[in-house]
PQR file of N, CA, C, O and H, with PARSE charges and radii, in Angstrom:
ATOM      1  N   MET A   1      40.922 -11.338 -56.516 -0.4000 1.5000
ATOM      2  CA  MET A   1      41.303 -11.760 -55.172 -0.0000 2.0000
ATOM      3  C   MET A   1      40.039 -12.089 -54.379  0.5500 1.7000
ATOM      4  O   MET A   1      39.005 -11.437 -54.522 -0.5500 1.4000
ATOM      5  N   ASP A   2      40.150 -13.090 -53.562 -0.4000 1.5000
ATOM      6  CA  ASP A   2      39.053 -13.515 -52.711 -0.0000 2.0000
ATOM      7  C   ASP A   2      38.846 -12.482 -51.597  0.5500 1.7000
ATOM      8  O   ASP A   2      39.796 -12.108 -50.910 -0.5500 1.4000
ATOM      9  H   ASP A   2      40.990 -13.620 -53.446  0.4000 1.0000
ATOM     10  N   ALA A   3      37.620 -12.033 -51.426 -0.4000 1.5000
ATOM     11  CA  ALA A   3      37.309 -11.010 -50.434 -0.0000 2.0000
ATOM     12  C   ALA A   3      37.679 -11.462 -49.016  0.5500 1.7000
ATOM     13  O   ALA A   3      38.141 -10.647 -48.217 -0.5500 1.4000
ATOM     14  H   ALA A   3      36.849 -12.337 -51.984  0.4000 1.0000
ATOM     15  N   LYS A   4      37.487 -12.727 -48.694 -0.4000 1.5000
ATOM     16  CA  LYS A   4      37.839 -13.235 -47.361 -0.0000 2.0000
ATOM     17  C   LYS A   4      39.344 -13.138 -47.124  0.5500 1.7000
ATOM     18  O   LYS A   4      39.796 -12.816 -46.026 -0.5500 1.4000
ATOM     19  H   LYS A   4      37.111 -13.389 -49.342  0.4000 1.0000
ATOM     20  N   PHE A   5      40.101 -13.420 -48.165 -0.4000 1.5000
ATOM     21  CA  PHE A   5      41.555 -13.336 -48.086 -0.0000 2.0000
ATOM     22  C   PHE A   5      41.986 -11.891 -47.858  0.5500 1.7000
ATOM     23  O   PHE A   5      42.882 -11.627 -47.056 -0.5500 1.4000
ATOM     24  H   PHE A   5      39.735 -13.682 -49.057  0.4000 1.0000
ATOM     25  N   LEU A   6      41.354 -10.961 -48.559 -0.4000 1.5000
ATOM     26  CA  LEU A   6      41.685  -9.542 -48.411 -0.0000 2.0000
ATOM     27  C   LEU A   6      41.376  -9.034 -47.011  0.5500 1.7000
ATOM     28  O   LEU A   6      42.058  -8.139 -46.511 -0.5500 1.4000
ATOM     29  H   LEU A   6      40.626 -11.176 -49.211  0.4000 1.0000
ATOM     30  N   ASP A   7      40.355  -9.596 -46.378 -0.4000 1.5000
ATOM     31  CA  ASP A   7      39.977  -9.162 -45.035 -0.0000 2.0000
ATOM     32  C   ASP A   7      41.044  -9.481 -43.993  0.5500 1.7000
ATOM     33  O   ASP A   7      41.164  -8.766 -42.998 -0.5500 1.4000
ATOM     34  H   ASP A   7      39.801 -10.322 -46.785  0.4000 1.0000
ATOM     35  N   ILE A   8      41.814 -10.533 -44.204 -0.4000 1.5000
ATOM     36  CA  ILE A   8      42.813 -10.917 -43.200 -0.0000 2.0000
ATOM     37  C   ILE A   8      44.207 -10.364 -43.491  0.5500 1.7000
ATOM     38  O   ILE A   8      45.070 -10.373 -42.614 -0.5500 1.4000
ATOM     39  H   ILE A   8      41.717 -11.114 -45.012  0.4000 1.0000
ATOM     40  N   LEU A   9      44.433  -9.884 -44.708 -0.4000 1.5000
ATOM     41  CA  LEU A   9      45.745  -9.323 -45.050 -0.0000 2.0000
ATOM     42  C   LEU A   9      45.910  -7.930 -44.461  0.5500 1.7000
ATOM     43  O   LEU A   9      44.992  -7.112 -44.512 -0.5500 1.4000
ATOM     44  H   LEU A   9      43.732  -9.876 -45.421  0.4000 1.0000
ATOM     45  N   VAL A  10      47.083  -7.669 -43.904 -0.4000 1.5000
ATOM     46  CA  VAL A  10      47.419  -6.342 -43.381 -0.0000 2.0000
ATOM     47  C   VAL A  10      48.817  -5.981 -43.868  0.5500 1.7000
ATOM     48  O   VAL A  10      49.563  -6.836 -44.345 -0.5500 1.4000
ATOM     49  H   VAL A  10      47.829  -8.334 -43.863  0.4000 1.0000
ATOM     50  N   CYS A  11      49.153  -4.721 -43.742 -0.4000 1.5000
ATOM     51  CA  CYS A  11      50.489  -4.262 -44.102 -0.0000 2.0000
ATOM     52  C   CYS A  11      51.512  -4.974 -43.214  0.5500 1.7000
ATOM     53  O   CYS A  11      51.342  -5.018 -41.995 -0.5500 1.4000
ATOM     54  H   CYS A  11      48.547  -4.026 -43.354  0.4000 1.0000
ATOM     55  N   PRO A  12      52.565  -5.528 -43.805 -0.5600 1.5000
ATOM     56  CA  PRO A  12      53.566  -6.224 -42.998  0.2800 2.0000
ATOM     57  C   PRO A  12      54.405  -5.275 -42.120  0.5500 1.7000
ATOM     58  O   PRO A  12      55.076  -5.726 -41.191 -0.5500 1.4000
ATOM     59  N   LEU A  13      54.369  -3.993 -42.407 -0.4000 1.5000
ATOM     60  CA  LEU A  13      55.160  -3.031 -41.634 -0.0000 2.0000
ATOM     61  C   LEU A  13      54.384  -2.450 -40.459  0.5500 1.7000
ATOM     62  O   LEU A  13      54.839  -2.513 -39.317 -0.5500 1.4000
ATOM     63  H   LEU A  13      53.825  -3.627 -43.162  0.4000 1.0000
ATOM     64  N   CYS A  14      53.208  -1.882 -40.742 -0.4000 1.5000
ATOM     65  CA  CYS A  14      52.458  -1.192 -39.695 -0.0000 2.0000
ATOM     66  C   CYS A  14      51.240  -1.977 -39.212  0.5500 1.7000
ATOM     67  O   CYS A  14      50.583  -1.579 -38.250 -0.5500 1.4000
ATOM     68  H   CYS A  14      52.839  -1.831 -41.669  0.4000 1.0000
ATOM     69  N   LYS A  15      50.943  -3.080 -39.874 -0.4000 1.5000
ATOM     70  CA  LYS A  15      49.781  -3.928 -39.556 -0.0000 2.0000
ATOM     71  C   LYS A  15      48.454  -3.227 -39.827  0.5500 1.7000
ATOM     72  O   LYS A  15      47.412  -3.635 -39.313 -0.5500 1.4000
ATOM     73  H   LYS A  15      51.477  -3.403 -40.655  0.4000 1.0000
ATOM     74  N   GLY A  16      48.497  -2.166 -40.640 -0.4000 1.5000
ATOM     75  CA  GLY A  16      47.286  -1.440 -41.010 -0.0000 2.0000
ATOM     76  C   GLY A  16      46.556  -2.100 -42.165  0.5500 1.7000
ATOM     77  O   GLY A  16      47.078  -3.021 -42.793 -0.5500 1.4000
ATOM     78  H   GLY A  16      49.344  -1.835 -41.057  0.4000 1.0000
ATOM     79  N   PRO A  17      45.341  -1.628 -42.448 -0.5600 1.5000
ATOM     80  CA  PRO A  17      44.546  -2.203 -43.537  0.2800 2.0000
ATOM     81  C   PRO A  17      45.147  -1.892 -44.898  0.5500 1.7000
ATOM     82  O   PRO A  17      45.900  -0.931 -45.058 -0.5500 1.4000
ATOM     83  N   LEU A  18      44.801  -2.720 -45.872 -0.4000 1.5000
ATOM     84  CA  LEU A  18      45.276  -2.548 -47.240 -0.0000 2.0000
ATOM     85  C   LEU A  18      44.101  -2.281 -48.167  0.5500 1.7000
ATOM     86  O   LEU A  18      42.998  -2.780 -47.947 -0.5500 1.4000
ATOM     87  H   LEU A  18      44.189  -3.500 -45.741  0.4000 1.0000
ATOM     88  N   VAL A  19      44.348  -1.490 -49.204 -0.4000 1.5000
ATOM     89  CA  VAL A  19      43.345  -1.189 -50.222 -0.0000 2.0000
ATOM     90  C   VAL A  19      43.710  -1.985 -51.470  0.5500 1.7000
ATOM     91  O   VAL A  19      44.841  -1.912 -51.951 -0.5500 1.4000
ATOM     92  H   VAL A  19      45.244  -1.085 -49.383  0.4000 1.0000
ATOM     93  N   TYR A  20      42.748  -2.745 -51.993 -0.4000 1.5000
ATOM     94  CA  TYR A  20      42.967  -3.547 -53.191 -0.0000 2.0000
ATOM     95  C   TYR A  20      42.706  -2.707 -54.432  0.5500 1.7000
ATOM     96  O   TYR A  20      41.605  -2.185 -54.610 -0.5500 1.4000
ATOM     97  H   TYR A  20      41.830  -2.804 -51.603  0.4000 1.0000
ATOM     98  N   ARG A  21      43.698  -2.577 -55.278 -0.4000 1.5000
ATOM     99  CA  ARG A  21      43.561  -1.895 -56.568 -0.0000 2.0000
ATOM    100  C   ARG A  21      43.557  -2.967 -57.650  0.5500 1.7000
ATOM    101  O   ARG A  21      44.605  -3.468 -58.059 -0.5500 1.4000
ATOM    102  H   ARG A  21      44.592  -3.001 -55.134  0.4000 1.0000
ATOM    103  N   LYS A  22      42.368  -3.300 -58.097 -0.4000 1.5000
ATOM    104  CA  LYS A  22      42.206  -4.402 -59.042 -0.0000 2.0000
ATOM    105  C   LYS A  22      42.916  -4.129 -60.362  0.5500 1.7000
ATOM    106  O   LYS A  22      43.638  -4.993 -60.860 -0.5500 1.4000
ATOM    107  H   LYS A  22      41.517  -2.893 -57.765  0.4000 1.0000
ATOM    108  N   ALA A  23      42.727  -2.949 -60.934 -0.4000 1.5000
ATOM    109  CA  ALA A  23      43.309  -2.625 -62.236 -0.0000 2.0000
ATOM    110  C   ALA A  23      44.833  -2.678 -62.211  0.5500 1.7000
ATOM    111  O   ALA A  23      45.458  -3.121 -63.174 -0.5500 1.4000
ATOM    112  H   ALA A  23      42.140  -2.247 -60.529  0.4000 1.0000
ATOM    113  N   GLU A  24      45.432  -2.226 -61.106 -0.4000 1.5000
ATOM    114  CA  GLU A  24      46.886  -2.192 -60.993 -0.0000 2.0000
ATOM    115  C   GLU A  24      47.458  -3.488 -60.407  0.5500 1.7000
ATOM    116  O   GLU A  24      48.671  -3.696 -60.403 -0.5500 1.4000
ATOM    117  H   GLU A  24      44.924  -1.866 -60.323  0.4000 1.0000
ATOM    118  N   GLN A  25      46.568  -4.354 -59.912 -0.4000 1.5000
ATOM    119  CA  GLN A  25      46.981  -5.589 -59.235 -0.0000 2.0000
ATOM    120  C   GLN A  25      47.968  -5.280 -58.109  0.5500 1.7000
ATOM    121  O   GLN A  25      49.097  -5.768 -58.078 -0.5500 1.4000
ATOM    122  H   GLN A  25      45.582  -4.186 -59.915  0.4000 1.0000
ATOM    123  N   GLU A  26      47.476  -4.433 -57.171 -0.4000 1.5000
ATOM    124  CA  GLU A  26      48.283  -4.003 -56.039 -0.0000 2.0000
ATOM    125  C   GLU A  26      47.449  -3.978 -54.769  0.5500 1.7000
ATOM    126  O   GLU A  26      46.227  -3.837 -54.813 -0.5500 1.4000
ATOM    127  H   GLU A  26      46.558  -4.037 -57.196  0.4000 1.0000
ATOM    128  N   LEU A  27      48.121  -4.117 -53.652 -0.4000 1.5000
ATOM    129  CA  LEU A  27      47.545  -3.872 -52.339 -0.0000 2.0000
ATOM    130  C   LEU A  27      48.279  -2.673 -51.768  0.5500 1.7000
ATOM    131  O   LEU A  27      49.505  -2.687 -51.662 -0.5500 1.4000
ATOM    132  H   LEU A  27      49.114  -4.232 -53.617  0.4000 1.0000
ATOM    133  N   VAL A  28      47.542  -1.640 -51.402 -0.4000 1.5000
ATOM    134  CA  VAL A  28      48.142  -0.372 -50.992 -0.0000 2.0000
ATOM    135  C   VAL A  28      47.933  -0.117 -49.504  0.5500 1.7000
ATOM    136  O   VAL A  28      46.831  -0.265 -48.977 -0.5500 1.4000
ATOM    137  H   VAL A  28      46.545  -1.629 -51.489  0.4000 1.0000
ATOM    138  N   CYS A  29      49.012   0.266 -48.846 -0.4000 1.5000
ATOM    139  CA  CYS A  29      48.957   0.718 -47.458 -0.0000 2.0000
ATOM    140  C   CYS A  29      48.971   2.247 -47.486  0.5500 1.7000
ATOM    141  O   CYS A  29      49.955   2.859 -47.903 -0.5500 1.4000
ATOM    142  H   CYS A  29      49.908   0.386 -49.274  0.4000 1.0000
ATOM    143  N   LYS A  30      47.873   2.855 -47.040 -0.4000 1.5000
ATOM    144  CA  LYS A  30      47.784   4.313 -47.030 -0.0000 2.0000
ATOM    145  C   LYS A  30      48.763   4.927 -46.038  0.5500 1.7000
ATOM    146  O   LYS A  30      49.370   5.960 -46.324 -0.5500 1.4000
ATOM    147  H   LYS A  30      47.074   2.357 -46.702  0.4000 1.0000
ATOM    148  N   GLY A  31      48.920   4.303 -44.881 -0.4000 1.5000
ATOM    149  CA  GLY A  31      49.780   4.844 -43.834 -0.0000 2.0000
ATOM    150  C   GLY A  31      51.242   4.911 -44.233  0.5500 1.7000
ATOM    151  O   GLY A  31      51.908   5.922 -44.010 -0.5500 1.4000
ATOM    152  H   GLY A  31      48.428   3.464 -44.649  0.4000 1.0000
ATOM    153  N   ASP A  32      51.741   3.833 -44.825 -0.4000 1.5000
ATOM    154  CA  ASP A  32      53.152   3.784 -45.231 -0.0000 2.0000
ATOM    155  C   ASP A  32      53.371   4.241 -46.664  0.5500 1.7000
ATOM    156  O   ASP A  32      54.511   4.382 -47.105 -0.5500 1.4000
ATOM    157  H   ASP A  32      51.200   3.012 -45.006  0.4000 1.0000
ATOM    158  N   ARG A  33      52.281   4.473 -47.394 -0.4000 1.5000
ATOM    159  CA  ARG A  33      52.326   4.886 -48.809 -0.0000 2.0000
ATOM    160  C   ARG A  33      53.168   3.896 -49.628  0.5500 1.7000
ATOM    161  O   ARG A  33      54.075   4.279 -50.368 -0.5500 1.4000
ATOM    162  H   ARG A  33      51.355   4.358 -47.035  0.4000 1.0000
ATOM    163  N   LEU A  34      52.831   2.609 -49.464 -0.4000 1.5000
ATOM    164  CA  LEU A  34      53.493   1.542 -50.209 -0.0000 2.0000
ATOM    165  C   LEU A  34      52.454   0.742 -50.963  0.5500 1.7000
ATOM    166  O   LEU A  34      51.331   0.556 -50.494 -0.5500 1.4000
ATOM    167  H   LEU A  34      52.095   2.298 -48.863  0.4000 1.0000
ATOM    168  N   ALA A  35      52.842   0.267 -52.146 -0.4000 1.5000
ATOM    169  CA  ALA A  35      51.980  -0.584 -52.961 -0.0000 2.0000
ATOM    170  C   ALA A  35      52.671  -1.927 -53.149  0.5500 1.7000
ATOM    171  O   ALA A  35      53.762  -2.006 -53.712 -0.5500 1.4000
ATOM    172  H   ALA A  35      53.755   0.418 -52.528  0.4000 1.0000
ATOM    173  N   PHE A  36      52.018  -2.981 -52.668 -0.4000 1.5000
ATOM    174  CA  PHE A  36      52.550  -4.334 -52.772 -0.0000 2.0000
ATOM    175  C   PHE A  36      51.944  -4.997 -54.013  0.5500 1.7000
ATOM    176  O   PHE A  36      50.721  -5.043 -54.147 -0.5500 1.4000
ATOM    177  H   PHE A  36      51.131  -2.917 -52.210  0.4000 1.0000
ATOM    178  N   PRO A  37      52.776  -5.507 -54.915 -0.5600 1.5000
ATOM    179  CA  PRO A  37      52.244  -6.096 -56.145  0.2800 2.0000
ATOM    180  C   PRO A  37      51.585  -7.450 -55.903  0.5500 1.7000
ATOM    181  O   PRO A  37      51.897  -8.155 -54.943 -0.5500 1.4000
ATOM    182  N   ILE A  38      50.667  -7.791 -56.800 -0.4000 1.5000
ATOM    183  CA  ILE A  38      50.050  -9.116 -56.811 -0.0000 2.0000
ATOM    184  C   ILE A  38      50.488  -9.763 -58.116  0.5500 1.7000
ATOM    185  O   ILE A  38      50.182  -9.259 -59.197 -0.5500 1.4000
ATOM    186  H   ILE A  38      50.413  -7.219 -57.580  0.4000 1.0000
ATOM    187  N   ARG A  39      51.198 -10.870 -58.019 -0.4000 1.5000
ATOM    188  CA  ARG A  39      51.709 -11.566 -59.213 -0.0000 2.0000
ATOM    189  C   ARG A  39      51.113 -12.962 -59.277  0.5500 1.7000
ATOM    190  O   ARG A  39      51.240 -13.750 -58.340 -0.5500 1.4000
ATOM    191  H   ARG A  39      51.447 -11.279 -57.141  0.4000 1.0000
ATOM    192  N   ASP A  40      50.466 -13.254 -60.385 -0.4000 1.5000
ATOM    193  CA  ASP A  40      49.825 -14.559 -60.577 -0.0000 2.0000
ATOM    194  C   ASP A  40      48.892 -14.896 -59.419  0.5500 1.7000
ATOM    195  O   ASP A  40      48.806 -16.047 -58.993 -0.5500 1.4000
ATOM    196  H   ASP A  40      50.363 -12.613 -61.146  0.4000 1.0000
ATOM    197  N   GLY A  41      48.193 -13.877 -58.915 -0.4000 1.5000
ATOM    198  CA  GLY A  41      47.232 -14.073 -57.840 -0.0000 2.0000
ATOM    199  C   GLY A  41      47.836 -14.158 -56.457  0.5500 1.7000
ATOM    200  O   GLY A  41      47.119 -14.415 -55.490 -0.5500 1.4000
ATOM    201  H   GLY A  41      48.262 -12.942 -59.261  0.4000 1.0000
ATOM    202  N   ILE A  42      49.149 -13.946 -56.334 -0.4000 1.5000
ATOM    203  CA  ILE A  42      49.834 -14.062 -55.043 -0.0000 2.0000
ATOM    204  C   ILE A  42      50.362 -12.685 -54.619  0.5500 1.7000
ATOM    205  O   ILE A  42      51.177 -12.092 -55.326 -0.5500 1.4000
ATOM    206  H   ILE A  42      49.732 -13.737 -57.120  0.4000 1.0000
ATOM    207  N   PRO A  43      49.904 -12.175 -53.470 -0.5600 1.5000
ATOM    208  CA  PRO A  43      50.412 -10.890 -52.986  0.2800 2.0000
ATOM    209  C   PRO A  43      51.871 -11.017 -52.547  0.5500 1.7000
ATOM    210  O   PRO A  43      52.223 -11.922 -51.791 -0.5500 1.4000
ATOM    211  N   MET A  44      52.697 -10.123 -53.019 -0.4000 1.5000
ATOM    212  CA  MET A  44      54.114 -10.064 -52.632 -0.0000 2.0000
ATOM    213  C   MET A  44      54.220  -9.089 -51.466  0.5500 1.7000
ATOM    214  O   MET A  44      54.322  -7.878 -51.666 -0.5500 1.4000
ATOM    215  H   MET A  44      52.411  -9.388 -53.634  0.4000 1.0000
ATOM    216  N   MET A  45      54.196  -9.621 -50.253 -0.4000 1.5000
ATOM    217  CA  MET A  45      54.093  -8.799 -49.057 -0.0000 2.0000
ATOM    218  C   MET A  45      55.443  -8.504 -48.404  0.5500 1.7000
ATOM    219  O   MET A  45      55.540  -8.429 -47.179 -0.5500 1.4000
ATOM    220  H   MET A  45      54.113 -10.605 -50.091  0.4000 1.0000
ATOM    221  N   LEU A  46      56.467  -8.338 -49.208 -0.4000 1.5000
ATOM    222  CA  LEU A  46      57.795  -7.984 -48.720 -0.0000 2.0000
ATOM    223  C   LEU A  46      58.051  -6.502 -48.987  0.5500 1.7000
ATOM    224  O   LEU A  46      57.692  -5.978 -50.041 -0.5500 1.4000
ATOM    225  H   LEU A  46      56.388  -8.398 -50.203  0.4000 1.0000
ATOM    226  N   GLU A  47      58.668  -5.846 -48.029 -0.4000 1.5000
ATOM    227  CA  GLU A  47      58.977  -4.420 -48.200 -0.0000 2.0000
ATOM    228  C   GLU A  47      59.853  -4.199 -49.431  0.5500 1.7000
ATOM    229  O   GLU A  47      59.707  -3.193 -50.126 -0.5500 1.4000
ATOM    230  H   GLU A  47      58.960  -6.272 -47.172  0.4000 1.0000
ATOM    231  N   SER A  48      60.753  -5.125 -49.698 -0.4000 1.5000
ATOM    232  CA  SER A  48      61.650  -4.993 -50.854 -0.0000 2.0000
ATOM    233  C   SER A  48      60.917  -5.109 -52.187  0.5500 1.7000
ATOM    234  O   SER A  48      61.427  -4.650 -53.209 -0.5500 1.4000
ATOM    235  H   SER A  48      60.872  -5.942 -49.134  0.4000 1.0000
ATOM    236  N   GLU A  49      59.736  -5.711 -52.194 -0.4000 1.5000
ATOM    237  CA  GLU A  49      58.936  -5.857 -53.412 -0.0000 2.0000
ATOM    238  C   GLU A  49      57.994  -4.673 -53.630  0.5500 1.7000
ATOM    239  O   GLU A  49      57.508  -4.463 -54.741 -0.5500 1.4000
ATOM    240  H   GLU A  49      59.321  -6.083 -51.364  0.4000 1.0000
ATOM    241  N   ALA A  50      57.737  -3.906 -52.581 -0.4000 1.5000
ATOM    242  CA  ALA A  50      56.769  -2.808 -52.652 -0.0000 2.0000
ATOM    243  C   ALA A  50      57.360  -1.599 -53.362  0.5500 1.7000
ATOM    244  O   ALA A  50      58.571  -1.379 -53.373 -0.5500 1.4000
ATOM    245  H   ALA A  50      58.132  -4.077 -51.679  0.4000 1.0000
ATOM    246  N   ARG A  51      56.454  -0.824 -53.955 -0.4000 1.5000
ATOM    247  CA  ARG A  51      56.885   0.449 -54.542 -0.0000 2.0000
ATOM    248  C   ARG A  51      56.351   1.573 -53.677  0.5500 1.7000
ATOM    249  O   ARG A  51      55.243   1.499 -53.144 -0.5500 1.4000
ATOM    250  H   ARG A  51      55.470  -1.003 -53.945  0.4000 1.0000
ATOM    251  N   GLU A  52      57.153   2.610 -53.547 -0.4000 1.5000
ATOM    252  CA  GLU A  52      56.721   3.774 -52.783 -0.0000 2.0000
ATOM    253  C   GLU A  52      55.777   4.602 -53.639  0.5500 1.7000
ATOM    254  O   GLU A  52      56.020   4.818 -54.826 -0.5500 1.4000
ATOM    255  H   GLU A  52      58.053   2.670 -53.980  0.4000 1.0000
ATOM    256  N   LEU A  53      54.701   5.061 -53.021 -0.4000 1.5000
ATOM    257  CA  LEU A  53      53.748   5.895 -53.745 -0.0000 2.0000
ATOM    258  C   LEU A  53      54.202   7.343 -53.700  0.5500 1.7000
ATOM    259  O   LEU A  53      54.490   7.867 -52.624 -0.5500 1.4000
ATOM    260  H   LEU A  53      54.503   4.885 -52.056  0.4000 1.0000
ATOM    261  N   PRO A  54      54.270   7.997 -54.854 -0.5600 1.5000
ATOM    262  CA  PRO A  54      54.638   9.424 -54.861  0.2800 2.0000
ATOM    263  C   PRO A  54      53.574  10.252 -54.133  0.5500 1.7000
ATOM    264  O   PRO A  54      52.411   9.856 -54.060 -0.5500 1.4000
ATOM    265  N   ALA A  55      53.980  11.384 -53.607 -0.4000 1.5000
ATOM    266  CA  ALA A  55      53.081  12.251 -52.831 -0.0000 2.0000
ATOM    267  C   ALA A  55      51.850  12.670 -53.631  0.5500 1.7000
ATOM    268  O   ALA A  55      50.771  12.841 -53.063 -0.5500 1.4000
ATOM    269  H   ALA A  55      54.925  11.705 -53.667  0.4000 1.0000
ATOM    270  N   GLU A  56      52.003  12.834 -54.941 -0.4000 1.5000
ATOM    271  CA  GLU A  56      50.874  13.293 -55.765 -0.0000 2.0000
ATOM    272  C   GLU A  56      49.902  12.175 -56.151  0.5500 1.7000
ATOM    273  O   GLU A  56      48.825  12.450 -56.680 -0.5500 1.4000
ATOM    274  H   GLU A  56      52.879  12.694 -55.402  0.4000 1.0000
ATOM    275  N   GLU A  57      50.272  10.924 -55.891 -0.4000 1.5000
ATOM    276  CA  GLU A  57      49.373   9.806 -56.228 -0.0000 2.0000
ATOM    277  C   GLU A  57      48.328   9.627 -55.154  0.5500 1.7000
ATOM    278  O   GLU A  57      48.649   9.437 -53.981 -0.5500 1.4000
ATOM    279  H   GLU A  57      51.147  10.701 -55.461  0.4000 1.0000
ATOM    280  N   GLU A  58      47.057   9.689 -55.566 -0.4000 1.5000
ATOM    281  CA  GLU A  58      45.937   9.535 -54.643 -0.0000 2.0000
ATOM    282  C   GLU A  58      45.765   8.077 -54.234  0.5500 1.7000
ATOM    283  O   GLU A  58      45.942   7.166 -55.043 -0.5500 1.4000
ATOM    284  H   GLU A  58      46.796   9.844 -56.519  0.4000 1.0000
ATOM    285  N   VAL A  59      45.424   7.875 -52.993 -0.4000 1.5000
ATOM    286  CA  VAL A  59      45.132   6.538 -52.468 -0.0000 2.0000
ATOM    287  C   VAL A  59      43.666   6.543 -52.046  0.5500 1.7000
ATOM    288  O   VAL A  59      43.291   7.236 -51.101 -0.5500 1.4000
ATOM    289  H   VAL A  59      45.281   8.615 -52.336  0.4000 1.0000
ATOM    290  N   GLU A  60      42.847   5.778 -52.740 -0.4000 1.5000
ATOM    291  CA  GLU A  60      41.407   5.747 -52.442 -0.0000 2.0000
ATOM    292  C   GLU A  60      41.063   4.631 -51.511  0.5500 1.7000
ATOM    293  O   GLU A  60      39.896   4.460 -51.157 -0.5500 1.4000
ATOM    294  H   GLU A  60      43.151   5.215 -53.509  0.4000 1.0000
TER
END
């Protein structure tokens, strides 16, 4: 993902910052504990596409 693109992306729910997980191809919102998938280089920024992060999963 392009670093400039990542700088302007925010969580669609809370408008908070996102953490890019390269290995998992996800953008993670720490506040909402949601992980938005990246498919073919395109972030899927819909709540219905996101997975909820379990309480035991660390968000770095």
